[in-house]
C-alpha positions as CSV (number, residue, x, y, z in Angstrom):
1,M,-46.1,54.2,-220.4
2,R,-45.9,57.4,-218.7
3,L,-44.1,58.3,-215.6
4,S,-47.2,59.4,-213.8
5,E,-48.8,56.0,-214.3
6,L,-45.9,54.3,-212.5
7,I,-46.7,56.3,-209.3
8,P,-49.4,54.6,-207.3
9,T,-52.7,56.5,-207.2
10,P,-52.7,57.5,-203.6
11,Y,-49.3,59.0,-204.0
12,R,-50.3,60.7,-207.2
13,L,-53.2,62.4,-205.4
14,L,-50.9,63.4,-202.6
15,A,-48.4,64.8,-205.1
16,K,-51.2,66.7,-206.9
17,G,-52.4,68.1,-203.5
18,M,-48.9,69.1,-202.6
19,L,-48.4,70.7,-205.9
20,L,-51.7,72.6,-205.5
21,A,-50.7,73.6,-201.9
22,I,-47.3,74.8,-203.2
23,L,-48.9,76.8,-206.0
24,A,-51.5,78.3,-203.6
25,G,-48.8,79.0,-201.0
26,A,-46.5,80.6,-203.6
27,S,-49.3,82.8,-204.9
28,A,-50.3,83.8,-201.4
29,A,-46.6,84.6,-200.6
30,I,-46.3,86.7,-203.8
31,A,-49.6,88.5,-203.0
32,W,-48.4,89.0,-199.4
33,Q,-45.1,90.5,-200.7
34,L,-46.9,92.8,-203.1
35,Q,-49.3,94.0,-200.3
36,D,-46.3,94.5,-198.1
37,W,-44.6,96.7,-200.7
38,R,-47.8,98.6,-201.4
39,Y,-48.6,99.2,-197.7
40,G,-45.0,100.0,-197.0
41,K,-45.1,102.8,-199.6
42,Q,-48.3,104.1,-198.0
43,L,-46.8,103.9,-194.5
44,A,-43.6,105.6,-195.7
45,E,-45.8,108.4,-197.3
46,Q,-47.8,108.8,-194.1
47,A,-44.6,108.9,-192.0
48,R,-43.2,111.6,-194.4
49,L,-46.4,113.7,-194.1
50,H,-46.4,113.2,-190.4
51,T,-42.8,114.4,-190.1
52,E,-43.5,117.4,-192.3
53,T,-46.5,118.3,-190.2
54,F,-44.5,118.0,-187.0
55,N,-41.7,120.1,-188.5
56,Q,-44.2,122.8,-189.5
57,L,-45.7,122.8,-186.0
58,A,-42.3,123.0,-184.5
59,L,-41.4,126.0,-186.7
60,A,-44.7,127.7,-185.9
61,T,-44.1,127.1,-182.1
62,V,-40.5,128.5,-182.4
63,A,-41.8,131.6,-184.3
64,Q,-44.5,132.1,-181.6
65,Q,-42.0,131.7,-178.8
66,R,-39.7,134.2,-180.5
67,A,-42.5,136.7,-180.9
68,E,-43.5,136.3,-177.3
69,Q,-39.9,136.8,-176.2
70,D,-39.6,139.9,-178.4
71,K,-42.7,141.3,-176.8
72,R,-41.4,140.5,-173.3
73,L,-38.0,142.2,-174.1
74,A,-39.8,145.2,-175.5
75,L,-41.9,145.5,-172.4
76,E,-38.9,145.1,-170.1
77,Q,-37.1,147.9,-172.0
78,R,-40.2,150.2,-171.8
79,L,-40.5,149.4,-168.1
80,A,-36.8,150.0,-167.5
81,T,-37.0,153.4,-169.3
82,S,-40.1,154.3,-167.3
83,E,-38.4,153.3,-164.1
84,Q,-35.4,155.4,-164.9
85,N,-37.6,158.4,-165.6
86,H,-39.5,158.0,-162.4
87,Y,-36.2,157.5,-160.5
88,R,-34.9,160.7,-162.1
89,A,-38.0,162.6,-161.1
90,L,-37.8,161.2,-157.5
91,S,-34.1,162.1,-157.2
92,D,-34.8,165.6,-158.7
93,A,-37.6,166.1,-156.1
94,Q,-35.4,165.0,-153.3
95,R,-32.6,167.3,-154.4
96,D,-35.0,170.2,-154.6
97,Q,-36.4,169.4,-151.2
98,G,-32.8,169.2,-149.8
99,R,-31.9,172.6,-151.3
100,L,-35.1,174.1,-149.8
101,R,-34.3,172.6,-146.4
102,D,-30.7,174.0,-146.6
103,R,-32.0,177.4,-147.5
104,L,-34.4,177.3,-144.6
105,A,-31.7,176.2,-142.2
106,T,-29.4,179.0,-143.3
107,A,-32.2,181.6,-143.0
108,D,-31.6,182.3,-146.7
109,L,-35.3,181.6,-147.2
110,R,-38.2,182.1,-144.7
111,L,-41.6,180.5,-145.1
112,S,-44.5,182.7,-144.3
113,V,-48.3,182.3,-144.3
114,L,-51.1,184.7,-145.1
115,L,-53.0,186.0,-142.1
116,D,-56.7,186.3,-142.1
117,A,-57.6,189.8,-143.4
118,T,-60.7,190.0,-141.1
119,T,-58.7,189.8,-137.8
120,G,-58.2,193.1,-136.0
121,A,-55.0,195.1,-136.7
122,G,-54.2,194.4,-140.3
123,N,-57.1,194.6,-142.7
124,G,-55.1,193.8,-145.7
125,T,-55.0,197.2,-147.3
126,L,-51.7,198.4,-146.1
127,S,-49.2,196.8,-143.7
128,A,-48.8,198.4,-140.3
129,T,-45.0,198.8,-140.7
130,T,-43.0,199.4,-143.7
131,A,-39.8,197.6,-144.5
132,T,-36.7,199.7,-145.3
133,G,-36.4,200.4,-148.9
134,G,-40.1,200.8,-149.9
135,V,-43.7,200.6,-149.1
136,V,-45.2,197.0,-149.1
137,H,-48.7,196.7,-150.3
138,G,-50.4,193.4,-150.1
139,P,-51.8,190.9,-147.7
140,T,-50.4,190.6,-144.2
141,R,-48.0,187.6,-143.8
142,A,-46.5,186.0,-140.8
143,E,-43.1,184.2,-140.9
144,L,-42.9,180.6,-139.6
145,D,-40.4,179.4,-137.1
146,P,-37.6,177.5,-138.9
147,A,-38.3,174.3,-137.0
148,H,-41.9,174.4,-138.1
149,A,-40.8,175.2,-141.6
150,Q,-38.5,172.2,-141.6
151,R,-41.4,169.9,-140.5
152,I,-43.6,171.3,-143.2
153,I,-40.9,170.7,-145.8
154,G,-40.5,167.1,-144.5
155,V,-44.2,166.5,-144.9
156,T,-44.3,168.0,-148.4
157,D,-41.2,165.9,-149.3
158,D,-43.0,162.7,-148.2
159,G,-46.0,163.8,-150.2
160,D,-43.9,164.4,-153.3
161,R,-42.2,161.0,-153.0
162,G,-45.6,159.4,-152.5
163,L,-47.0,161.1,-155.6
164,I,-44.0,160.1,-157.7
165,A,-44.2,156.5,-156.5
166,L,-48.0,156.5,-157.3
167,A,-47.3,157.9,-160.8
168,A,-44.6,155.1,-161.3
169,C,-47.1,152.4,-160.1
170,Q,-49.8,153.8,-162.4
171,A,-47.4,153.9,-165.4
172,Y,-46.3,150.3,-164.6
173,A,-49.9,149.0,-164.4
174,K,-50.8,150.8,-167.6
175,E,-47.7,149.5,-169.4
176,V,-48.3,145.9,-168.3
177,S,-52.1,145.9,-168.9
178,T,-52.1,147.4,-172.4
179,P,-51.2,145.0,-175.2
180,K,-48.8,146.3,-177.8
């Protein structure tokens, strides 16, 4: 007699069912584990590719930021040079205007204006009086009062400063608006 015949029939059926369930469960667990390994490898590969992509994007972003910063620094240097040049031109113009004012104040220099040649006494051919030391030929001129000359120099000084400031503004606008 065999051992399996000693077990009652309902228990044998139950044992066979349990054996089939254990076999099916074991095969499902093995398949599950194999799928887990396979998908784990795929997920690890995707994560690696994802990380590499992000690293490449980060490097590209850093390079772009560095390029933009270099452009900004170059622009700042060009603007600083331009500002120094315009400041030098302004200070030179102010120094020249100061010298001119000083020369006018000390009567070292006198401003004069041309008189209209069609008005009466002087017709522009010869002057009515000659200065000591020679004959003066040329248009008739009238000297300005020193106070008026100072005001004229003040107006021209303001005009010069305005022109220099305008040139600086135009150079700044051109420098900022043209890409390099």
